[in-house]
C-alpha positions in Angstrom: -28.6 -8.3 -21.7 -28.5 -12.2 -22.9 -26.0 -13.8 -23.5 -27.5 -15.0 -27.0 -27.6 -11.6 -28.0 -24.2 -11.0 -26.5 -23.3 -14.3 -29.0 -24.9 -12.5 -31.9 -23.0 -9.2 -31.2 -19.5 -11.0 -30.8 -20.4 -12.9 -33.7 -21.0 -9.4 -35.8 -18.0 -7.9 -34.6 -15.3 -10.6 -35.4 -16.8 -10.4 -38.6 -15.9 -6.6 -38.8 -12.8 -7.4 -37.6 -11.7 -10.3 -39.8 -12.9 -7.9 -42.9 -10.6 -4.8 -41.3 -7.4 -7.2 -40.3 -7.2 -8.6 -43.9 -7.0 -5.2 -45.2 -4.5 -3.9 -43.3 -2.9 -6.9 -44.4 -3.0 -6.3 -47.4 -2.0 -3.1 -47.2 1.4 -4.4 -45.0 2.0 -6.9 -48.2 1.9 -4.3 -50.2 4.2 -2.3 -48.6 6.7 -5.4 -47.4 9.9 -3.9 -45.5 12.7 -4.4 -46.8 14.9 -7.3 -45.9 18.0 -6.2 -43.1 20.8 -5.5 -44.2 19.9 -3.6 -47.4 20.2 0.6 -47.9 16.6 0.7 -47.4 16.4 -1.0 -43.3 15.6 1.2 -41.2 16.8 1.4 -37.2 14.3 0.0 -35.0 13.3 2.9 -32.6 13.1 1.6 -28.8 10.0 3.6 -27.1 10.1 4.0 -24.0 7.8 5.7 -20.8 3.8 5.4 -21.0 3.9 4.2 -24.4 6.3 1.3 -24.2 4.5 0.6 -19.9 1.1 0.0 -22.9 3.0 -2.0 -25.5 4.6 -4.3 -22.5 0.8 -4.5 -20.7 -0.8 -5.5 -24.2 2.1 -8.2 -25.2 2.1 -9.7 -21.7 -2.2 -9.8 -22.3 -1.3 -11.1 -25.6 1.2 -14.0 -24.4 -1.5 -15.0 -21.3 -2.2 -18.5 -21.5 -6.0 -17.6 -20.3 -8.0 -14.2 -20.1 -5.8 -11.4 -17.9 -5.4 -7.5 -18.2 -2.1 -6.1 -17.1 -1.3 -2.8 -15.8 2.5 -2.0 -16.2 4.7 0.7 -14.6 5.3 3.7 -16.5 8.5 3.8 -14.8 10.4 2.4 -12.1 8.0 3.2 -8.8 5.4 4.8 -11.5 1.7 3.5 -11.6 -0.7 5.5 -13.6 -2.0 6.7 -10.8 -1.2 7.5 -7.2 -2.9 4.9 -5.8 -3.6 1.3 -6.0 -7.1 1.0 -7.0 -7.6 3.9 -8.7 -5.0 2.3 -11.1 -7.3 -0.3 -11.0 -10.0 1.4 -11.7 -8.8 2.3 -15.4 -9.1 -1.5 -15.9 -12.6 -2.8 -17.9 -14.6 -4.5 -15.9 -13.3 -2.9 -13.0 -15.1 -0.9 -10.9 -13.7 0.7 -7.3 -15.6 2.0 -4.2 -13.2 5.2 -2.7 -13.2 6.0 1.3 -11.6 9.0 2.4 -11.7 10.3 -1.1 -8.9 7.8 -2.2 -10.2 4.2 -3.9 -10.3 1.4 -1.8 -12.2 -1.2 -2.2 -12.7 -2.8 -5.9 -15.3 -5.1 -7.7 -14.8 -6.9 -11.2 -17.6 -7.3 -12.7 -19.6 -6.2 -10.8 -18.5 -8.4 -7.8 -16.6 -8.1 -4.6 -15.5 -12.1 -4.4 -12.0 -11.2 -5.8 -8.7 -12.3 -4.2 -5.7 -10.0 -3.8 -2.2 -11.6 -4.4 1.8 -10.1 -4.0 4.0 -11.6 -6.0 1.1 -14.4 -6.5 1.3 -15.5 -2.6 -1.4 -14.8 0.1 -1.6 -11.7 1.1 -3.1 -11.3 4.5 -4.8 -7.9 5.7 -5.4 -5.6 8.4 -8.9 -5.1 8.2 -11.7 -7.0 10.1 -11.9 -9.5 7.3 -8.2 -10.1 6.9 -8.4 -8.5 3.1 -5.4 -6.4 2.5 -6.1 -2.3 2.2 -4.6 -1.2 -0.8 -5.0 2.6 0.5 -2.1 1.2 2.5 0.4 0.0 0.2 2.3 2.8 -1.5 2.4 2.3 -5.9 6.1 2.8 -6.0 7.1 0.2 -5.2 4.8 -2.2 -7.7 6.3 -3.2 -11.4 2.6 -3.9 -12.4 -0.5 -5.3 -11.8 -2.1 -8.4 -13.4 -6.1 -8.9 -13.3 -6.5 -12.6 -14.0 -10.2 -13.0 -15.1 -10.7 -16.9 -16.6 -9.1 -19.0 -14.4 -6.5 -22.4 -14.6 -6.5 -25.3 -12.8 -2.5 -23.8 -10.8 -4.0 -20.6 -10.0 -5.4 -20.0 -6.2 -8.9 -20.5 -5.7 -11.2 -18.0 -4.0 -12.0 -15.3 -7.0 -15.4 -15.4 -8.8 -14.7 -11.8 -10.4 -11.1 -11.9 -10.8 -7.7 -12.6 -9.3 -5.9 -9.9 -8.9 -1.8 -10.0 -8.4 -0.3 -6.9 -7.1 3.2 -7.6 -8.7 7.2 -6.0 -7.3 10.0 -5.6 -9.3 13.4 -8.0 -8.8 16.5 -7.0 -9.2 17.6 -9.4 -11.9 14.3 -8.2 -13.7 16.5 -5.8 -16.2 19.9 -3.8 -15.7 21.3 -2.5 -12.5 19.0 0.4 -11.7 19.5 3.3 -9.0 15.8 5.6 -8.5 14.4 8.4 -6.9 11.4 10.4 -6.5 10.4 13.4 -4.5 7.1 15.0 -4.9 5.3 17.8 -2.9 1.1 17.1 -2.6 -1.4 19.6 -2.2 -4.9 19.1 -0.8 -7.0 22.2 -1.7 -9.4 21.6 1.1 -6.9 20.8 3.5 -5.0 23.8 2.0 -2.2 21.6 3.5 1.3 20.5 1.8 2.8 17.2 2.2 5.3 15.1 0.3 5.9 11.6 -1.1 9.1 10.3 -1.7 10.4 6.9 -2.8 13.6 5.3 -4.2 14.8 2.1 -5.1 18.3 0.4 -5.4 19.0 -2.9 -7.9 22.1 -4.4 -8.4 23.4 -7.9 -9.9 26.9 -9.5 -9.0 28.1 -12.5 -10.8 27.7 -11.7 -14.1 24.2 -11.5 -13.7 24.2 -14.4 -11.5 23.2 -13.2 -8.4 20.9 -10.0 -7.6 19.8 -7.6 -4.5 16.8 -5.1 -4.7 15.4 -2.7 -1.7 12.8 0.3 -2.6 11.4 2.7 0.2 8.2 5.1 0.0 7.3 7.4 2.1 4.4 10.0 1.8 2.6 12.5 4.1 -0.1 13.7 2.7 -3.0 16.3 3.6 -6.8 16.0 3.5 -9.8 17.3 3.4 -13.6 15.6 3.0 -16.8 18.0 3.9 -20.7 16.8 3.6 -23.7 15.8 4.7 -25.4 12.5 6.0 -28.8 11.8 7.4 -28.3 7.9 8.7 -31.1 7.1 6.5 -35.2 7.6 6.5 -37.2 6.9 9.6 -40.6 5.5 8.5 -43.1 6.9 10.8 -47.3 7.9 11.4 -46.9 10.4 13.5 -46.9 13.4 10.8 -49.7 15.2 9.1 -48.3 15.5 5.6 -51.6 17.1 3.9 -52.5 19.5 6.5 -55.6 18.3 7.7 -54.7 18.0 10.9 -54.9 14.2 11.1 -51.1 12.3 11.4 -50.9 10.5 8.3 -49.5 6.6 7.7 -46.1 5.4 6.0 -44.7 8.6 5.6 -40.7 8.7 5.6 -38.9 11.8 7.2 -34.6 12.1 7.7 -33.4 10.4 10.7 -31.0 13.5 10.9 -29.7 16.5 9.3 -25.4 16.1 10.0 -23.0 18.6 8.2 -19.7 17.0 8.7 -15.7 17.5 7.7 -13.5 15.3 7.9 -9.8 16.6 8.1 -7.2 13.4 7.8 -3.5 13.5 7.9 -1.4 10.4 6.4 1.6 8.7 7.2 2.2 6.2 4.6 5.7 4.0 5.0 6.6 1.0 3.4 9.6 -1.1 1.8 9.8 -4.0 -0.2 13.1 -5.7 -0.7 14.2 -9.1 -2.8 17.5 -11.5 -3.2 17.3 -13.2 -6.3 19.8 -16.3 -7.7 19.9 -17.2 -10.9 22.9 -19.8 -11.0 22.4 -21.2 -14.7 19.1 -20.8 -16.7 17.9 -24.4 -15.3 17.6 -22.7 -11.7 17.0 -19.8 -9.4 15.7 -19.0 -5.5 14.1 -15.8 -5.0 13.7 -14.4 -1.3 11.5 -11.3 -1.1 8.9 -9.4 1.7 7.2 -6.1 1.4 6.5 -4.4 4.5 3.6 -1.7 4.2 1.9 1.1 7.3 -0.5 3.2 6.5 -0.8 6.1 10.4 -3.7 7.9 9.8 -4.8 11.3 12.1 -8.6 12.2 11.8 -10.0 14.8 13.4 -13.6 15.2 12.4 -16.4 17.7 13.0 -20.2 16.8 12.7 -22.8 19.2 12.8 -26.0 17.1 14.1 -29.9 17.7 14.0 -31.7 14.3 15.3 -35.1 14.9 13.8 -38.0 14.2 15.4 -41.6 13.7 14.7 -42.6 17.5 16.2 -44.2 18.8 12.7 -45.8 22.4 12.7 -49.2 22.2 11.1 -49.1 23.3 7.3 -45.4 23.0 7.4 -45.5 20.1 5.0 -44.3 18.4 1.7 -44.8 15.2 0.9 -43.9 13.4 -2.3 -46.1 11.1 -4.4 -43.5 8.6 -2.9 -44.3 9.5 0.9 -41.1 11.2 1.3 -41.9 14.2 3.5 -39.4 16.7 2.0 -39.9 19.7 3.3 -41.6 20.2 6.8 -40.6 22.6 10.0 -40.1 20.6 13.5 -40.3 21.5 16.7 -37.6 20.9 19.7 -35.1 18.9 17.9 -31.8 17.9 19.2 -28.7 19.9 18.4 -25.2 18.5 19.3 -21.8 19.8 17.5 -19.9 16.9 17.8 -15.9 16.3 17.5 -14.2 13.5 16.9 -11.0 11.6 17.4 -10.6 9.2 14.9 -7.0 7.8 14.4 -5.7 4.5 12.7 -2.8 2.7 12.4 -3.3 -0.4 9.6 0.5 -2.5 9.5 1.2 -5.6 6.7 4.0 -8.0 6.4 5.0 -10.2 3.5 7.8 -12.7 3.1 8.0 -15.6 0.5 10.7 -18.0 -0.5 10.9 -19.0 -3.9 12.9 -21.9 -5.7 12.4 -23.4 -9.5 14.7 -26.0 -11.0 14.9 -27.9 -14.0 15.7 -31.4 -14.5 16.2 -32.8 -17.8 11.9 -32.5 -19.0 10.9 -32.1 -15.4 10.4 -28.1 -14.1 10.4 -28.5 -10.5 9.2 -25.4 -8.0 8.2 -24.5 -4.4 6.7 -21.2 -2.7 6.6 -20.7 1.0 5.5 -17.5 2.6 3.7 -15.7 5.5 1.1 -13.0 5.4 0.3 -10.5 8.7 -1.8 -7.9 9.0 -2.3 -5.9 12.6 -4.5 -2.9 12.6 -6.7 -0.5 15.0 -9.2 1.8 13.4 -11.6 4.5 14.4 -13.5 5.5 11.1 -16.4 7.8 11.6 -17.3 11.3 9.0 -17.7 10.6 5.6 -17.1 6.6 6.6 -18.7 4.5 9.3 -17.2 3.3 12.7 -16.5 4.1 16.8 -14.0 7.1 16.9 -13.6 8.9 20.2 -16.7 12.0 20.9 -17.9 13.6 23.7 -21.7 13.4 22.9 -22.3 17.4 23.2 -26.1 18.6 23.4 -27.6 21.9 24.2 -28.3 23.3 28.2 -31.6 21.7 29.3 -34.3 24.5 28.3 -32.3 25.5 25.8 -34.2 25.0 22.1 -34.1 24.4 18.6 -36.4 24.1 15.7 -35.7 23.6 12.1 -36.6 24.1 8.9 -35.6 21.7 6.1 -36.2 21.1 2.3 -34.8 18.5 0.7 -36.5 19.3 -2.8 -34.9 22.5 -3.9 -31.6 21.1 -3.8 -29.9 18.3 -5.7 -26.5 17.5 -3.4 -27.5 19.0 0.5 -31.1 20.0 1.3 -31.4 24.0 2.7 -32.5 24.3 6.2 -32.4 27.1 9.4 -32.7 26.5 12.4 -34.3 28.9 14.9 -33.3 28.8 19.0 -33.7 30.7 22.3 -30.3 30.7 22.6 -26.5 31.7 20.8 -25.7 28.3 19.1 -22.2 29.6 18.6 -21.4 29.7 22.6 -19.9 26.9 23.9 -21.3 27.6 27.2 -24.5 27.3 25.9 -23.8 22.9 25.9 -23.4 20.2 28.0 -21.9 17.0 28.7 -24.4 13.9 27.5 -22.2 11.0 26.8 -19.3 9.6 25.5 -18.8 7.1 23.6 -14.9 5.8 23.1 -14.4 2.7 20.6 -11.7 1.4 18.2 -11.7 -1.7 15.7 -8.9 -4.1 16.4 -7.5 -7.1 14.2 -4.8 -9.1 14.3 -4.9 -12.0 11.1 -2.3 -13.9 10.3 -1.7 -16.4 6.9 1.0 -19.3 6.0 0.6 -20.8 2.6 3.5 -23.5 0.7 3.0 -25.0 -2.4 4.8 -27.3 -4.7 4.4 -27.5 -8.9 5.9 -30.0 -11.4 5.9 -30.0 -14.8 6.6 -32.6 -17.4 7.8 -31.2 -20.9 5.7 -34.4 -22.9 6.2 -33.0 -26.1 3.5 -36.0 -27.4 2.1 -34.3 -30.4 -0.5 -31.4 -29.6 -0.1 -32.1 -25.5 3.0 -29.9 -24.6 2.9 -30.4 -21.2 1.6 -31.6 -18.0 1.4 -30.1 -14.8 0.5 -31.0 -10.9 0.9 -29.2 -7.7 -0.2 -29.2 -4.1 -0.9 -26.3 -2.0 -1.8 -26.2 1.7 -3.0 -22.3 3.3 -3.9 -21.9 6.6 -5.2 -18.1 7.4 -6.4 -17.0 11.1 -8.7 -13.7 12.2 -8.7 -12.4 15.7 -11.0 -8.7 16.0 -12.6 -7.2 18.5 -14.2 -4.1 18.4 -13.7 -2.6 22.5 -16.6 0.2 23.6 -16.7 2.6 26.8 -20.1 4.1 26.8 -20.3 5.2 30.3 -23.7 6.2 31.9 -24.7 9.4 33.2 -24.3 9.3 36.4 -20.7 7.8 36.2 -19.7 10.8 34.4 -21.5 13.5 36.8 -19.5 12.1 39.6 -16.0 12.2 37.4 -16.0 15.6 35.6 -19.1 17.7 37.1 -16.2 19.7 38.8 -18.1 22.7 40.4 -21.4 20.4 41.3 -23.9 21.4 40.0 -25.1 18.9 38.0 -24.4 19.1 34.6 -21.0 18.9 32.9 -20.1 22.0 30.8 -17.4 22.4 27.9 -15.3 24.0 30.2 -14.9 21.5 32.5 -13.2 19.3 29.5 -9.7 20.2 29.2 -9.3 18.1 26.3 -11.5 19.2 24.0 -11.9 22.9 22.1 -15.1 24.7 20.9 -13.4 28.1 20.2 -13.3 27.4 16.5 -15.5 28.3 13.7 -15.9 27.7 10.0 -14.9 30.4 7.8 -18.2 30.3 5.3 -17.3 27.8 2.5 -18.7 24.9 3.9 -19.6 22.4 0.8 -19.1 25.6 -1.4 -19.6 22.7 -4.0 -23.1 22.0 -3.7 -25.7 25.3 -4.1 -27.9 25.8 -1.8 -29.0 27.7 1.4 -28.1 25.8 4.2 -25.6 26.9 7.0 -21.8 27.5 5.8 -20.5 27.9 9.4 -21.0 26.2 12.0 -19.9 25.8 15.8 -17.1 23.4 15.7 -14.3 21.7 18.0 -11.0 19.6 18.7 -9.9 17.1 20.3 -6.5 17.7 21.0 -5.9 14.5 23.0 -7.4 11.2 23.4 -5.6 10.1 26.6 -6.3 13.2 28.5 -9.8 13.1 27.6 -10.6 9.7 28.9 -9.6 11.0 31.8 -11.5 13.8 31.9 -14.5 11.2 32.4 -12.6 8.8 34.4 -12.0 6.4 31.8 -9.5 4.2 30.5 -8.6 2.7 27.1 -12.3 1.3 25.8 -13.7 -2.0 27.6 -14.1 -5.4 26.4 -16.8 -6.2 24.7 -16.9 -10.5 24.9 -19.8 -10.2 22.4 -17.6 -8.0 19.6 -14.8 -10.6 19.6 -14.3 -12.9 17.8 -11.6 -15.1 15.6 -11.9 -17.3 12.6 -9.1 -20.2 11.8 -9.7 -21.4 7.9 -7.1 -24.4 6.6 -7.3 -24.9 2.9 -5.0 -27.7 1.6 -5.6 -28.6 -2.2 -4.4 -30.3 -5.6 -4.6 -29.6 -9.5 -3.5 -31.2 -12.2 -3.6 -29.2 -15.7 -2.8 -30.4 -19.7 -1.5 -28.2 -22.2 -2.1 -28.3 -26.0 -0.7 -26.7 -28.6 -1.4 -27.4 -32.6 -3.7 -26.7 -35.3 -7.9 -26.8 -35.8 -8.5 -26.8 -39.1 -5.2 -25.2 -40.5 -6.0 -22.3 -37.3 -2.9 -22.8 -34.7 -4.1 -23.3 -31.3 -3.2 -22.8 -27.7 -5.3 -24.5 -24.8 -5.2 -26.0 -21.1 -7.1 -27.9 -19.7 -7.6 -28.9 -16.4 -9.2 -29.5 -12.5 -8.8 -28.5 -9.3 -10.1 -29.9 -5.6 -10.1 -27.6 -2.4 -11.2 -28.6 0.7 -11.9 -26.0 3.1 -12.1 -26.2 7.2 -13.7 -23.1 8.4 -13.5 -22.5 12.7 -15.3 -19.6 14.0 -15.1 -18.8 17.9 -17.0 -15.9 19.2 -18.8 -15.6 22.8 -22.6 -15.6 23.3 -23.8 -13.1 25.8 -26.9 -13.3 27.8 -29.0 -11.3 30.3 -30.6 -13.4 33.4 -31.3 -13.3 37.2 -28.0 -13.6 38.0 -26.8 -10.8 36.2 -24.8 -10.9 32.6 -23.3 -14.8 31.1 -20.9 -15.0 28.9 -20.5 -18.3 27.1 -17.6 -19.1 24.6 -19.0 -20.8 21.3 -17.4 -22.0 18.3 -18.5 -24.0 15.0 -16.8 -26.0 12.8 -17.3 -26.4 9.0 -16.1 -28.4 6.7 -16.7 -28.2 2.4 -15.1 -29.2 -0.6 -15.1 -28.3 -4.0 -13.7 -30.0 -7.6 -13.4 -27.0 -9.6 -12.9 -27.9 -13.8 -11.3 -25.5 -16.3 -10.2 -24.8 -20.0 -8.8 -22.1 -21.7 -8.1 -22.3 -25.8 -7.0 -19.3 -28.2 -7.1 -19.6 -31.5 -4.7 -17.3 -33.7 -7.5 -16.8 -36.4 -4.2 -14.6 -37.9 -1.4 -13.1 -36.8 -2.7 -10.3 -35.0 -6.2 -11.2 -34.6 -6.4 -14.2 -31.2 -10.4 -15.8 -30.7 -10.5 -17.2 -26.9 -12.9 -19.2 -25.5 -13.1 -20.1 -21.2 -15.2 -22.3 -19.0 -14.5 -22.7 -15.4 -15.9 -23.6 -11.9 -14.9 -21.3 -9.6 -15.4 -20.8 -5.6 -15.3 -18.1 -3.3 -15.3 -18.1 0.6 -16.8 -15.8 2.5 -15.1 -12.6 4.1 -14.2 -14.0 7.3 -15.7 -10.9 9.7 -19.0 -12.3 8.3 -18.9 -16.0 9.3 -17.4 -14.9 12.8 -20.1 -14.5 15.3 -20.6 -11.6 17.5 -22.2 -8.6 17.3 -21.0 -4.7 17.3 -22.8 -2.0 18.6 -23.1 1.8 18.0 -24.8 3.7 20.1 -24.9 6.8 18.7 -27.0 5.7 15.8 -28.3 2.4 17.1 -27.2 -0.2 14.6 -25.4 -2.9 15.3 -23.3 -5.2 12.5 -23.0 -9.2 13.6 -21.9 -12.8 11.7 -23.2 -15.5 10.5 -21.2 -18.5 11.0 -23.4 -20.8 9.1 -22.5 -19.3 5.7 -21.4 -21.2 2.9 -19.0 -20.5 0.0 -20.2 -19.0 -3.2 -19.4 -20.9 -5.9 -20.0 -20.2 -9.8 -20.1 -21.9 -13.5 -18.7 -18.7 -15.6 -17.9 -18.4 -19.0 -16.1 -16.2 -21.5 -15.3 -15.5 -25.2 -12.7 -12.5 -26.1 -11.9 -11.6 -29.2 -8.6 -9.4 -29.5 -6.9 -7.5 -32.5 -3.6 -6.7 -31.9 -3.3 -4.2 -35.1 -0.2 -2.0 -34.1 2.1 -1.6 -31.6 0.6 -0.7 -28.1 -2.3 -0.8 -29.8 -5.7 -2.7 -29.2 -9.1 -3.5 -30.0 -10.7 -6.0 -27.4 -14.2 -7.5 -27.0 -15.2 -9.7 -24.2 -18.2 -11.8 -23.2 -19.4 -13.1 -19.9 -21.7 -15.0 -17.9 -21.7 -15.9 -14.4 -24.4 -18.6 -13.2 -24.0 -18.3 -9.0 -25.3 -21.2 -7.1 -25.8 -18.7 -4.0 -25.2 -14.9 -3.2 -24.6 -13.6 0.0 -27.0 -11.4 0.8 -26.6 -8.4 3.7 -30.1 -7.7 5.2 -31.0 -5.4 7.5 -34.0 -5.6 10.4 -35.3 -4.1 13.8 -34.0 -5.9 17.0 -33.1 -6.1 20.9 -29.8 -6.5 21.5 -29.8 -8.5 24.7 -28.1 -5.9 27.4 -28.4 -2.8 25.6 -32.2 -2.2 26.9 -34.8 0.6 26.3 -33.1 4.3 27.2 -34.5 8.1 26.9 -33.1 8.6 23.5 -33.9 4.7 22.4 -37.0 4.5 24.0 -38.3 1.4 22.3 -35.0 -0.5 22.3 -34.3 -1.2 18.6 -31.6 -1.5 16.8 -31.3 -2.2 12.6 -29.1 -5.3 13.0 -27.1 -6.0 10.1 -26.3 -9.2 9.2 -24.8 -11.5 5.7 -27.1 -14.4 5.1 -26.7 -17.0 1.4 -29.7 -16.8 -1.1 -30.7 -18.3 -3.9 -28.5 -18.2 -7.5 -28.2 -15.7 -10.0 -26.3 -14.9 -12.8 -24.0 -12.0 -13.7 -23.9 -11.1 -17.6 -22.4 -8.8 -20.1 -19.7 -7.2 -22.0 -16.4 -5.4 -22.3 -15.0 -3.3 -25.1 -11.5 -2.2 -24.7 -9.7 0.4 -27.6 -6.0 1.2 -27.4 -4.2 2.8 -30.1 -0.4 4.4 -30.4 -1.2 7.0 -33.7 2.2 6.3 -34.9 1.0 6.4 -38.0 0.4 10.3 -38.2 2.6 12.7 -39.2 5.1 13.9 -36.8 4.4 15.9 -34.5 1.4 14.0 -34.1 2.3 10.3 -34.0 3.1 11.3 -30.0 -0.9 10.4 -29.4 -2.6 8.0 -28.7 -6.1 7.0 -26.3 -7.3 4.3 -24.3 -10.8 3.6 -23.5 -12.8 0.7 -22.4 -17.0 -0.2 -21.4 -18.6 -2.9 -19.7 -22.0 -3.2 -19.5 -23.2 -5.5 -16.7 -26.4 -7.1 -15.6 -27.1 -8.9 -13.0 -30.4 -11.8 -11.7 -30.4 -11.9 -8.1 -33.0 -13.4 -5.2 -32.4 -10.3 -3.5 -35.8 -8.8 -2.6 -36.9 -5.5 -2.8 -37.6 -4.2 1.0 -40.0 -1.7 -0.3 -41.8 -4.4 -2.9 -41.7 -4.4 -6.3 -39.6 -7.2 -7.2 -36.1 -8.2 -7.0 -32.9 -5.7 -7.1 -29.6 -6.4 -8.6 -26.2 -7.0 -7.5 -24.9 -4.5 -4.8 -22.2 -2.6 -5.9 -23.1 -3.7 -9.5 -22.8 -0.5 -11.7 -24.6 -1.7 -14.9 -22.9 1.4 -17.0 -19.1 1.8 -16.9 -15.9 3.3 -18.4 -12.4 5.0 -19.2 -11.3 7.5 -21.0 -7.7 8.5 -21.5 -6.0 10.4 -23.9 -2.0 10.8 -24.1 0.4 12.1 -25.5 4.4 11.0 -25.5 7.4 12.7 -27.0 11.0 12.9 -26.3 10.7 15.5 -24.2 7.2 15.3 -22.5 4.4 13.3 -21.8 0.4 14.4 -21.0 -2.5 12.1 -19.8 -5.8 13.2 -19.0 -8.2 10.7 -17.7 -11.9 10.1 -17.3 -13.4 7.6 -15.4 -17.5 6.7 -15.1 -20.0 3.6 -13.5 -23.3 4.6 -13.4 -25.6 4.0 -10.3 -25.3 0.8 -8.1 -26.9 -0.9 -5.1 -25.0 0.4 -1.9 -26.8 -1.9 0.7 -29.4 -3.3 1.8 -30.9 -1.0 4.1 -34.3 -1.7 5.2 -38.3 -0.5 5.1 -37.7 1.3 8.1 -35.0 3.0 7.1 -36.4 4.1 4.0 -35.2 1.2 1.1 -32.2 0.1 -0.4 -29.6 2.4 -0.3 -27.8 3.3 -3.7 -25.1 5.5 -4.8 -25.6 7.5 -8.2 -23.8 8.0 -11.0 -20.3 9.2 -10.6 -17.7 10.4 -12.7 -13.7 11.4 -11.9 -11.4 13.8 -14.1 -7.5 13.1 -13.8 -4.6 14.6 -15.3 -0.6 13.7 -15.1 2.2 15.2 -17.0 5.9 14.6 -17.2 8.7 17.0 -18.4 12.1 15.4 -19.4 15.2 18.0 -18.1 17.6 15.3 -19.1 18.0 11.7 -19.6 17.6 10.9 -16.6 15.7 13.7 -14.9 11.8 14.3 -15.4 9.6 16.7 -13.3 6.1 15.2 -13.2 2.9 17.0 -12.0 -0.5 14.8 -11.0 -3.6 16.4 -10.6 -6.9 14.5 -9.1 -10.5 14.9 -9.0 -10.1 18.2 -10.9 -14.1 18.0 -11.4 -15.0 17.7 -7.9 -17.1 15.4 -8.4 -19.5 14.7 -5.5 -20.6 11.1 -4.2 -24.5 11.3 -3.8 -26.2 8.3 -1.7 -30.1 7.9 -1.3 -32.3 5.2 0.0 -35.5 3.8 -1.6 -36.0 6.9 -4.2 -33.7 9.8 -5.3 -35.4 12.2 -3.6 -34.8 10.2 -0.3 -30.8 12.1 -0.2 -29.3 10.0 2.5 -25.3 11.4 1.8 -23.1 13.4 -0.2 -19.5 14.2 0.1 -16.9 16.1 -1.6 -13.1 15.9 -1.3 -10.3 17.7 -2.1 -8.4 18.4 -5.7 -4.6 17.0 -5.3 -2.0 18.2 -7.1 1.1 16.5 -7.1 4.7 17.8 -8.1 8.1 16.4 -8.2 10.6 15.1 -9.8 12.1 11.4 -10.6 15.9 10.3 -11.5 16.6 7.1 -13.0 19.9 6.2 -13.2 
């Protein structure tokens, strides 16, 4: 949809809303409530719980000086969801990505270029790009979330989509409290029960001038995911597609078929604390901090079929797009792999702020320190580098496969034939070992000073100015150990028969098989049980083959130091324009960035491998003007306009030199130190009708003219130090690199509707609804690797919506929520892998309920993924299924107590 058409839609909607508001105003005038003190005066009803949370969020949006969406906790330590990212997914314009079945990342209006703060401060995370890992944060410590979509000059730069501010509770926010929450958590696929606990105590002293708060949360949760991956599709010239006995060029077959099971146990520990001193209305000092840690255990089982071009004559079926949807292949490689893939992610955040009013001046200062450390091994339904023994059939054991991708939507039909018992562990041998980890150690400092002058000069109400300095440092590495066959035989071949069998590896067990219910949500004819294993001890597994911890890989070591001074001025206005009240702000921000990226250049020559340290420094400066204005067309109807220039910096990992190689699938990822910041001119218009308490109807139009996109590209390359081998005879790797592309646009609209049906007669006055729909479109320079024009922005769903229905009274609350997003471009895979990868449409149904056992205690029940939604990815065309997965339905039952 063009901006011109969107503007027309805005105008039509504005007229309709004005007419509706006038009608309601007349109705209210005809039934004016009696004056206070009359015999007919009605006692005000104070609403608590879900409706109170919705009403407070709507009021915060109404009072904001820019375009903002707000989510408030329904109760102490109770956001609408058990996961911070999934709570964000309820906000219009936000789509979330899931990892291990839980919300992890997010985009705003199709853009991943967002800034995450905690209490308005830098939040350095434990990931390899130094961003926060939202899955590590227990939502119990948060009082609310702000999503700021149009910036003001005082807002810290760094977002093109939105700035997301995670807000923790402060001790002088309200009355003293003592709250506790205890819940059991059950995942139906894992068939295990875990638990979540949290508690908050807040106390004020000295007649409310000083307060202290401490909040703790801990969760032990078990989960299981099941799925398929093909690792892309291979373009081949060596398969006879039409049965004429001659191989046909340019066909696509699956790279592999891998049935995968991921069993996960998470330990999340979170703490928040605050000291707040407010001796008078003019002075405030706050010292606060948060701590989060996620310790994740992953046990993974792959039943992996490495395919080839040895097709049986007459067995193939080829679709018009060149996809070999059915074939019988001889002599494939069967690998029943067992992985150990733990993660340990830890974040600290500390902040000190002070405010003081002196006459007509308001002074404020804030300093903070943030640190994130992590070691992460990911595999299974994710990607990464865990520990595994690579197991293959013993010499002379052969396997053939017949597969059919055309018969089933979410999993191919396939059957195996072999000359040995595939379920007998003694029929396999050790081929190689892969042992790797992704480590990061990041930290950040920031400090700012702001001054506000209460001008009172006509329409000019106040002036603001400030300065800020930020320093963020990233350090990451990807050590790996990939020993050759000779070294494995020298250590692990205990009986000296020339091979390493599984009974010579005491740290792995292959005595378990699935019970036959693998991926029961997918129809089809494929093995429902197969040989699987467990790595019992990574330390012992390394000792089995003479390994220590993963070895240093100089090419995969990187660091980035990014220093950013900034300053701003902002003017605030208030008055009447043609008898219409307005509030506005206008300002400009200047920011300068100095980025130094360091790594190692590795080359192989006559003298062997040479490691040369590299360093590249880049500087960038931007002027960022911004303006926001809102008109009170009536007491309940608000019209806003906003325009600004915004900038986002590339992810720190993307600008770090170095390359990380995966020998399990011959892929690699590399950084690009020359990447430039991404700039955009953005325009917003919203109309908001606050038609009743806890009720809002809104329409928002937006357009972003982006100077350059960061494009993820994949190409086939040789990598120095990785020569051709028997399993990779070409020596080629699929190398993924980011780069700057030419500019493009993102535009669309959002419609939001929230209504508490208080006007209905009891008991129906407890019903309410929250719904929003987002349409997003993009024009980009991203070329389709299969030809045929350009592609949309990565991670952008054209259509997305949330629909929430709820009922609340004094006794209980029930909420049912459905979230949907249409298909989107997931990654720009090369034509050699079948073309760009898309993720198919996805919708998830969740529910929550609570019952008040007393004024202080509630019984709660939450259910996530009730519809057992299946994620599905494909390469190039829908017929080239690349991955599918399903995760638990999770049930959480417990109680909350507030005193």
